[in-house]
C-alpha positions as CSV (number, residue, x, y, z in Angstrom):
1,M,-105.7,126.6,-38.9
2,P,-106.7,126.4,-42.5
3,I,-106.6,130.6,-44.0
4,A,-109.3,131.2,-46.6
5,I,-108.4,132.7,-50.1
6,L,-110.6,135.4,-50.8
7,M,-111.6,136.4,-54.1
8,P,-110.0,139.9,-53.9
9,A,-111.5,143.2,-54.8
10,L,-109.1,144.3,-57.3
11,S,-110.2,147.8,-58.2
12,P,-113.1,150.0,-56.6
13,T,-115.8,149.0,-58.7
14,M,-115.5,145.9,-59.2
15,K,-118.4,143.0,-58.1
16,E,-116.7,139.5,-59.6
17,G,-114.4,138.4,-61.4
18,R,-113.1,135.5,-63.5
19,I,-110.5,132.7,-62.6
20,A,-108.6,133.2,-65.6
21,R,-105.2,130.8,-64.5
22,W,-103.8,129.1,-61.2
23,L,-100.3,129.4,-61.2
24,K,-99.8,127.4,-58.2
25,Q,-101.9,123.8,-57.7
26,E,-102.7,121.9,-55.1
27,G,-100.4,120.5,-52.5
28,E,-98.0,123.1,-53.6
29,P,-95.7,125.6,-50.8
30,V,-96.8,128.7,-51.2
31,N,-94.7,132.0,-49.6
32,A,-95.8,135.4,-49.2
33,G,-95.3,137.5,-52.3
34,D,-95.7,134.4,-54.5
35,I,-98.4,135.1,-57.4
36,I,-100.5,132.3,-56.7
37,A,-103.6,133.1,-59.8
38,E,-104.5,135.7,-62.4
39,I,-107.8,137.0,-61.8
40,E,-110.0,138.6,-65.1
41,T,-112.0,141.9,-63.9
42,D,-114.5,144.0,-66.3
43,K,-111.8,145.6,-67.6
44,A,-107.8,144.0,-66.9
45,V,-106.4,140.7,-65.8
46,M,-104.8,141.4,-62.3
47,E,-102.5,139.2,-60.3
48,L,-103.1,137.8,-57.2
49,E,-100.7,138.0,-54.5
50,A,-100.3,135.6,-51.1
51,T,-100.1,137.3,-48.0
52,D,-99.0,133.8,-46.3
53,E,-97.2,130.6,-46.4
54,G,-98.3,127.4,-46.2
55,T,-99.2,124.7,-48.9
56,L,-102.1,125.5,-51.7
57,A,-104.4,123.1,-49.8
58,K,-107.5,123.1,-51.6
59,I,-108.9,124.7,-55.1
60,V,-112.6,125.7,-54.4
61,V,-112.8,127.7,-57.7
62,P,-111.8,125.7,-60.7
63,E,-110.3,128.4,-63.5
64,G,-111.9,129.2,-66.4
65,T,-115.0,130.0,-63.4
66,E,-116.8,133.2,-64.1
67,G,-118.8,135.3,-62.1
68,V,-117.1,135.2,-58.8
69,P,-118.2,137.6,-56.1
70,V,-115.7,139.2,-54.5
71,N,-115.2,137.8,-51.1
72,A,-116.3,134.6,-52.1
73,L,-113.5,131.3,-51.0
74,I,-111.5,130.7,-53.8
75,A,-108.8,128.7,-52.0
76,V,-107.4,127.3,-48.8
77,L,-104.5,127.4,-48.1
78,A,-102.8,125.4,-44.7
79,E,-99.6,125.2,-42.2
80,D,-97.4,122.1,-43.4
81,G,-99.0,119.1,-42.9
82,E,-102.1,119.9,-42.5
83,E,-104.8,118.5,-43.6
84,V,-108.5,120.6,-45.0
85,N,-111.6,118.7,-45.2
86,E,-115.2,119.2,-46.9
87,A,-116.0,120.8,-43.2
88,D,-113.1,123.2,-43.1
89,V,-114.2,123.9,-46.6
90,E,-117.6,124.6,-45.6
91,A,-116.7,126.6,-42.7
92,L,-114.4,128.8,-44.3
93,K,-117.2,129.7,-46.4
94,Q,-120.0,130.6,-43.8
95,S,-117.0,132.4,-41.6
96,A,-115.9,134.6,-44.7
97,P,-117.7,138.4,-45.3
98,A,-120.4,138.3,-47.6
99,A,-119.7,137.8,-51.4
100,G,-120.1,140.6,-53.2
101,S,-119.5,143.0,-50.0
102,G,-115.7,144.4,-51.0
103,G,-112.0,144.3,-49.7
104,G,-110.5,140.6,-50.0
105,A,-107.3,139.2,-50.2
106,A,-104.7,136.5,-50.9
107,G,-104.4,135.0,-47.4
108,S,-106.3,137.4,-45.9
109,S,-108.3,135.5,-42.9
110,G,-108.7,132.6,-41.3
111,A,-112.0,130.7,-40.3
112,G,-114.1,132.7,-37.7
113,D,-111.4,136.1,-38.7
114,S,-113.4,139.1,-39.9
115,A,-110.8,141.9,-39.0
116,P,-109.8,142.0,-42.6
117,A,-113.6,142.8,-43.5
118,K,-113.9,145.0,-41.1
119,A,-110.4,147.2,-42.1
120,A,-111.5,147.2,-45.7
121,D,-115.3,148.5,-45.1
122,A,-113.8,151.0,-42.6
123,A,-110.7,151.9,-45.7
124,S,-113.8,152.2,-47.9
125,Q,-116.3,154.8,-46.6
126,P,-117.2,158.0,-48.4
127,A,-116.3,161.0,-47.2
128,F,-119.9,162.7,-47.5
129,A,-123.3,160.9,-46.8
130,T,-126.4,161.9,-47.4
131,P,-128.5,159.8,-45.0
132,S,-131.9,158.1,-46.6
133,A,-135.2,159.4,-44.3
134,S,-136.9,156.7,-45.3
135,A,-134.4,154.3,-43.6
136,P,-134.6,153.3,-40.3
137,A,-132.7,155.0,-37.4
138,P,-130.6,152.9,-35.0
139,A,-128.1,154.7,-32.8
140,P,-126.1,154.8,-33.1
141,A,-125.9,156.1,-36.6
142,P,-124.8,152.9,-39.3
143,A,-122.0,153.6,-41.6
144,P,-123.7,154.4,-45.1
145,A,-124.2,151.4,-47.3
146,R,-122.5,152.8,-49.9
147,A,-118.7,153.5,-51.1
148,R,-117.6,154.5,-53.8
149,G,-120.2,154.1,-56.7
150,R,-120.6,150.7,-54.8
151,V,-123.3,149.4,-52.5
152,F,-123.2,147.1,-49.7
153,A,-126.1,144.6,-48.8
154,S,-126.6,141.4,-48.0
155,P,-127.6,138.8,-51.1
156,L,-131.4,138.6,-49.6
157,A,-132.1,142.6,-49.2
158,R,-130.9,142.7,-52.6
159,R,-133.5,139.9,-54.1
160,L,-136.1,141.9,-52.0
161,A,-135.0,145.3,-53.7
162,K,-134.9,143.3,-56.6
163,E,-138.3,142.0,-56.4
164,K,-139.7,145.0,-54.9
165,G,-138.4,147.9,-57.1
166,I,-136.4,149.3,-54.4
167,D,-132.9,151.6,-54.8
168,L,-131.0,149.8,-52.8
169,S,-128.7,153.5,-52.6
170,L,-131.7,155.6,-51.3
171,L,-131.1,153.0,-47.7
172,T,-128.9,153.5,-44.7
173,G,-127.6,149.8,-43.7
174,S,-128.4,149.1,-40.1
175,G,-126.3,145.7,-40.7
176,P,-122.4,145.2,-39.4
177,H,-120.5,148.3,-41.1
178,G,-123.4,150.5,-42.6
179,R,-124.5,147.2,-44.9
180,I,-127.9,147.3,-46.2
181,I,-129.8,144.2,-44.7
182,K,-133.5,142.5,-45.1
183,R,-134.8,145.1,-42.4
184,D,-133.4,147.2,-43.7
185,V,-135.7,147.1,-47.2
186,E,-138.7,146.1,-45.2
187,A,-138.7,149.5,-43.2
188,A,-138.0,150.9,-46.8
189,I,-141.4,148.8,-48.2
190,A,-143.5,149.8,-45.3
191,A,-142.2,154.1,-46.0
192,G,-143.5,153.9,-48.8
193,V,-140.0,154.7,-51.0
194,G,-140.7,154.8,-54.2
195,P,-138.9,152.3,-56.8
196,A,-136.0,152.7,-58.3
197,P,-135.2,155.1,-61.7
198,A,-135.1,151.4,-64.1
199,A,-137.5,149.7,-62.0
200,A,-140.4,151.2,-64.2
201,M,-138.4,149.8,-67.3
202,A,-137.5,145.5,-67.7
203,T,-134.0,144.7,-66.3
204,A,-131.2,142.4,-67.5
205,G,-129.0,142.1,-64.9
206,G,-129.1,146.0,-64.0
207,V,-129.1,147.0,-67.7
208,Q,-132.5,148.7,-68.6
209,T,-133.9,146.8,-72.0
210,G,-136.2,149.8,-73.5
211,G,-138.9,149.3,-71.5
212,M,-139.4,145.3,-72.5
213,S,-138.9,141.8,-71.0
214,D,-137.1,139.5,-72.4
215,A,-139.8,137.7,-73.4
216,E,-141.7,140.2,-75.6
217,V,-137.9,140.8,-77.2
218,L,-137.5,137.6,-78.1
219,A,-141.3,137.2,-79.2
220,L,-140.4,139.7,-82.1
221,Y,-138.2,137.4,-83.9
222,P,-138.8,134.2,-85.0
223,Q,-136.8,131.3,-83.1
224,G,-133.9,130.2,-85.1
225,S,-133.7,134.2,-86.4
226,Y,-130.7,134.8,-84.1
227,E,-128.4,133.4,-82.0
228,V,-128.3,134.3,-78.4
229,Q,-124.8,135.7,-78.0
230,P,-123.8,135.6,-73.7
231,I,-123.2,139.2,-72.2
232,D,-119.3,138.7,-70.3
233,S,-118.7,141.4,-67.5
234,M,-116.8,143.5,-69.6
235,R,-119.7,144.2,-71.9
236,R,-122.4,144.4,-68.5
237,A,-119.9,146.8,-67.0
238,I,-120.1,148.7,-70.2
239,A,-123.8,148.9,-70.5
240,E,-124.5,149.9,-66.7
241,R,-121.7,152.8,-66.8
242,L,-122.5,154.1,-70.1
243,T,-127.2,153.8,-69.3
244,L,-126.0,155.5,-65.7
245,S,-124.2,158.0,-67.5
246,K,-127.7,158.7,-69.7
247,Q,-130.0,158.5,-66.9
248,T,-128.2,161.6,-64.8
249,V,-125.4,163.4,-66.3
250,P,-127.4,166.3,-67.9
251,H,-125.2,165.8,-71.5
252,F,-125.1,168.8,-73.9
253,Y,-122.9,169.2,-77.3
254,L,-121.2,171.8,-79.1
255,S,-119.1,171.0,-82.4
256,V,-116.3,172.9,-84.4
257,D,-114.5,172.2,-87.3
258,C,-110.9,172.2,-87.4
259,V,-108.5,172.8,-90.8
260,L,-105.8,170.1,-90.1
261,D,-103.6,170.9,-93.4
262,Q,-101.0,173.3,-90.9
263,L,-100.5,169.9,-88.6
264,L,-100.0,167.4,-91.6
265,E,-96.8,169.5,-92.8
266,V,-95.6,170.0,-89.3
267,R,-96.2,166.0,-88.0
268,K,-94.6,165.0,-91.6
269,G,-91.4,167.7,-90.6
270,I,-91.0,166.1,-87.2
271,N,-91.5,162.7,-88.2
272,A,-88.6,163.1,-90.8
273,E,-86.5,164.0,-88.4
274,A,-86.7,160.8,-86.6
275,P,-84.0,158.7,-86.5
276,Q,-83.7,155.3,-87.7
277,G,-83.5,152.4,-85.4
278,E,-81.4,149.2,-85.1
279,D,-84.7,147.8,-87.6
280,G,-83.9,150.0,-89.9
281,K,-87.8,151.6,-89.1
282,P,-87.7,154.9,-87.7
283,A,-87.1,155.0,-83.8
284,W,-90.7,157.0,-83.2
285,R,-93.6,158.5,-85.3
286,L,-95.8,161.2,-84.4
287,S,-99.8,160.0,-85.2
288,V,-102.1,163.0,-85.1
289,N,-103.8,161.3,-82.2
290,D,-101.1,162.3,-80.9
291,F,-101.2,165.8,-81.6
292,V,-105.3,165.3,-80.5
293,I,-104.3,164.6,-77.1
294,K,-101.7,167.8,-77.0
295,A,-104.4,170.3,-77.8
296,W,-107.0,169.0,-75.6
297,A,-104.6,169.0,-72.4
298,L,-103.6,172.5,-73.5
299,A,-106.5,173.9,-74.4
300,L,-108.5,172.6,-70.8
301,K,-105.3,173.8,-69.0
302,K,-105.6,177.3,-70.6
303,V,-109.2,177.0,-69.5
304,P,-109.1,175.1,-66.2
305,D,-112.9,175.7,-65.4
306,A,-113.7,173.4,-67.9
307,N,-111.2,170.8,-65.8
308,T,-113.4,170.0,-63.2
309,T,-116.1,167.3,-61.5
310,W,-118.8,167.1,-60.1
311,T,-119.9,165.9,-56.6
312,N,-122.8,166.9,-54.0
313,A,-119.9,168.8,-52.2
314,G,-118.4,170.5,-54.1
315,L,-116.4,171.3,-58.0
316,L,-113.4,169.6,-57.9
317,R,-111.1,171.9,-60.0
318,H,-108.0,169.2,-60.6
319,A,-104.6,170.6,-61.3
320,H,-103.6,168.5,-63.9
321,V,-105.0,167.1,-67.3
322,D,-105.2,163.5,-67.0
323,V,-106.6,162.1,-70.4
324,S,-108.1,158.7,-70.7
325,V,-107.7,157.6,-73.8
326,A,-110.6,155.3,-75.3
327,V,-109.0,151.9,-76.9
328,A,-111.3,149.3,-78.5
329,I,-109.8,146.0,-77.2
330,E,-111.6,142.6,-77.9
331,G,-115.3,142.8,-76.2
332,G,-115.5,146.3,-75.2
333,L,-113.6,149.0,-75.1
334,I,-111.1,150.6,-72.0
335,T,-109.8,154.2,-71.4
336,P,-106.2,154.1,-70.5
337,I,-104.4,156.8,-69.0
338,I,-102.1,159.7,-69.9
339,R,-101.3,161.6,-66.6
340,A,-100.5,165.5,-66.7
341,A,-100.8,165.3,-70.3
342,E,-100.2,169.2,-70.7
343,T,-96.9,168.7,-69.3
344,L,-95.9,166.4,-71.7
345,S,-94.1,166.7,-75.0
346,L,-95.6,165.3,-78.5
347,K,-92.6,162.4,-78.2
348,E,-93.3,161.3,-75.0
349,I,-97.4,161.5,-75.0
350,S,-96.5,158.9,-78.6
351,A,-94.9,156.8,-76.2
352,A,-96.8,156.6,-73.7
353,M,-100.3,155.4,-76.0
354,R,-98.4,153.2,-77.8
355,D,-97.7,151.7,-74.5
356,L,-100.4,151.7,-73.0
357,A,-102.7,150.8,-75.9
358,S,-100.6,148.0,-76.4
359,R,-101.2,146.8,-72.7
360,A,-104.9,147.3,-72.5
361,R,-105.0,144.9,-75.9
362,A,-103.5,142.3,-73.8
363,R,-105.8,143.2,-70.8
364,R,-102.4,144.1,-68.5
365,L,-103.3,147.3,-67.3
366,K,-102.8,147.8,-63.8
367,P,-106.6,149.8,-62.4
368,E,-104.6,153.2,-61.3
369,E,-103.6,153.4,-65.3
370,Y,-107.4,153.2,-66.5
371,Q,-109.2,154.7,-63.5
372,G,-109.4,158.5,-62.6
373,G,-108.8,161.0,-65.4
374,T,-110.1,164.3,-65.6
375,T,-111.2,164.1,-69.4
376,S,-111.9,161.6,-71.9
377,L,-110.9,161.8,-75.8
378,S,-113.0,159.1,-78.6
379,N,-110.9,159.3,-81.9
380,L,-113.0,157.7,-84.6
381,G,-110.8,159.0,-87.4
382,M,-109.5,156.0,-88.1
383,F,-113.1,154.4,-88.8
384,G,-114.0,157.6,-91.6
385,I,-116.3,158.2,-88.9
386,R,-117.2,162.6,-90.1
387,Q,-119.0,163.4,-86.9
388,F,-120.0,161.9,-83.3
389,A,-121.3,162.8,-79.7
390,A,-119.8,160.7,-76.8
391,V,-121.1,159.7,-73.9
392,I,-119.9,160.8,-71.1
393,N,-117.4,158.6,-68.9
394,P,-118.6,159.4,-65.2
395,P,-117.3,161.4,-62.8
396,Q,-115.8,162.9,-65.3
397,A,-117.1,166.3,-66.8
398,T,-116.0,165.7,-70.3
399,I,-115.3,164.1,-73.4
400,L,-114.7,165.0,-76.9
401,A,-114.9,163.1,-79.6
402,V,-112.8,163.8,-82.6
403,G,-113.6,162.3,-86.5
404,E,-112.0,161.8,-89.5
405,G,-109.5,164.6,-90.7
406,A,-111.0,164.8,-95.0
407,P,-110.7,167.0,-97.5
408,R,-113.6,169.4,-97.7
409,V,-114.7,172.9,-99.8
410,V,-114.4,175.1,-97.5
411,A,-114.5,179.3,-98.2
412,E,-111.1,181.8,-97.5
413,D,-111.4,185.5,-98.6
414,G,-114.8,184.7,-99.9
415,Q,-113.5,182.0,-102.6
416,P,-113.9,178.2,-102.1
417,V,-111.4,176.0,-101.3
418,V,-110.6,172.9,-100.6
419,R,-108.8,171.8,-96.9
420,T,-108.0,169.1,-94.9
421,V,-111.4,169.3,-91.8
422,M,-111.5,167.5,-88.8
423,T,-114.5,167.9,-86.4
424,A,-114.5,167.3,-82.8
425,T,-117.7,167.6,-81.0
426,L,-117.6,168.0,-77.1
427,S,-120.2,166.7,-74.8
428,A,-119.7,167.9,-71.3
429,D,-122.2,167.9,-68.1
430,H,-123.8,171.2,-67.4
431,R,-124.0,170.6,-63.4
432,A,-120.2,170.8,-64.0
433,V,-120.0,173.2,-66.7
434,D,-121.5,176.2,-68.7
435,G,-121.9,176.5,-72.3
436,A,-119.8,179.3,-72.5
437,V,-116.6,177.3,-70.4
438,A,-117.0,174.6,-72.9
439,A,-117.3,176.5,-76.2
440,Q,-114.0,178.2,-74.8
441,A,-112.4,174.9,-73.9
442,L,-113.1,173.4,-78.0
443,T,-111.9,177.1,-79.1
444,A,-109.0,177.1,-77.4
445,F,-108.7,173.1,-78.4
446,R,-109.3,174.1,-82.5
447,R,-106.0,177.3,-82.0
448,Y,-104.0,174.7,-81.4
449,I,-105.0,172.7,-83.9
450,E,-105.1,175.3,-86.2
451,Q,-101.7,176.8,-85.6
452,P,-99.9,173.2,-84.0
453,M,-96.0,175.2,-83.6
454,L,-98.3,176.7,-80.1
455,M,-98.2,173.1,-79.1
456,L,-94.5,172.7,-78.9
457,L,-94.1,176.9,-77.5
458,E,-96.4,176.5,-75.0
459,G,-96.2,172.5,-73.7
C-alpha cells in the first residue's frame, strides 16, 4: 500500500512551508531515518526525515514550491516493485488530514490511515480552554479548535469566516478533534457573533493595511512609480506577529542612560588577555553586546517579578533567564536564544552568540533554538541608532532596546564632562509587569553596565 509523505509541522506555529530541496529523487530507495528533503519555514531550513522505508515513487510537490500547507501531500513512498499511478496519488490526497491542520511526517500515513492526524491533534490540545458562548453545544463538548496559538478549521470554514468577518479563535469546533467546520461558522453568524478585531480594517493575507484596501493604496501612486515585491513567508509572519503584539499587549516604555566608560576599560583588558589561535588571531573577543546580554540576564535574576509571562490561567514566573537576541537576516529577523544566560560566563555567552548568529544567517537553527525565551534584547547601536522602542515578542513580557554608545556631555559633581553613554529602553507588558517592577529591573541593568566587575563577581 502506498505511503503518503506529508508536509510536516516543524514548529508549533508553522502553517506552511517551502520545499527547498529534494535530497532523494523518484525511484531511489529510502530507509527509515534517511533525510529526504529540506523544508524551509518562515524562520529556518529544516531536514525532513523518513519514518518508513521503501522507494520514493512520486514527488508530488517539486522543489522550490512556496506556500505548501502543513499536511499537504508532497510525495509518495511505495514498497519495492509496487506501482503508483495518478489514482493512487489522488486517493492519498483525499485521505490526508485537512491541509494546514497540523501534524504530518515523512512517511506518516497510508491510504485511509488517520491515526497520525489523531495523535497530532490530541497532542496539540491546550491545557486551558475558554469555551465560546456563541458556539453550538454538541454533546459531548468537543475539544477547542485553538492549540498553541493556531486555529484548526476546514478551508470552507475559513473562507466563510473571512467573508463574514468572524474571528475563528472565538469559536469552538464541532468537527473531528475540535476542528471548526462550516456549520460552526454559520451558527456563529446566526448568533450575531461580532467581526474579528482586524476585520474592520482591510487586510492582506491577515495583516492590516491601515484601513485601506490594496486597490485604494495603489490608487494613491501613479502606475510605473513603484515595483511590487512579493511578501515571503518570513516577512508575513513578522507582520502578523507584531501586529498581534501591538493590538493585544498593553505596552509601556521606560528608558535609562548608562555610562559605558568602565565597561569599555574592562572589556579592553579582558580581550587583551585572550590567547592567540593558530591563525595568529585572538581565540575569542568579547563584544559590548555580550556584556549587555549578561547584564540584562542578571538584572532579571535580581528582579524575578520582571521575568514573567502572562497567561489567563496565571503568571509564569521563570526559573531561568532565557534571552532571545534579535539577529538581522536576509528578508527579516530571527531571535536565537541564550538559555539560562544568568548562569553563563561572558566568554560562554560570546561563543554561544557567535554560533547562533552564524547559523541563524544560514537559516540552520532548530526550532528549540529560537522558540521560547523569557525576554528579548534588540541592539541597533552598531547602526548609529541612539534610542528606540522595540515591540514585545509574545508571549514574552519584556524586550530591551539598546542604542549606540557615543560621547555625550553629562554632569558630574556639578561640572560638565564627556562620557560614553548608551540609552536602553525597556518595553514591558503591563498585564504581567508593573511599572515599579520594570523600573527596578532597568535600574539593576544600569548598575551592572556601569559597574561591570559586578558581573564577574555575581554571575
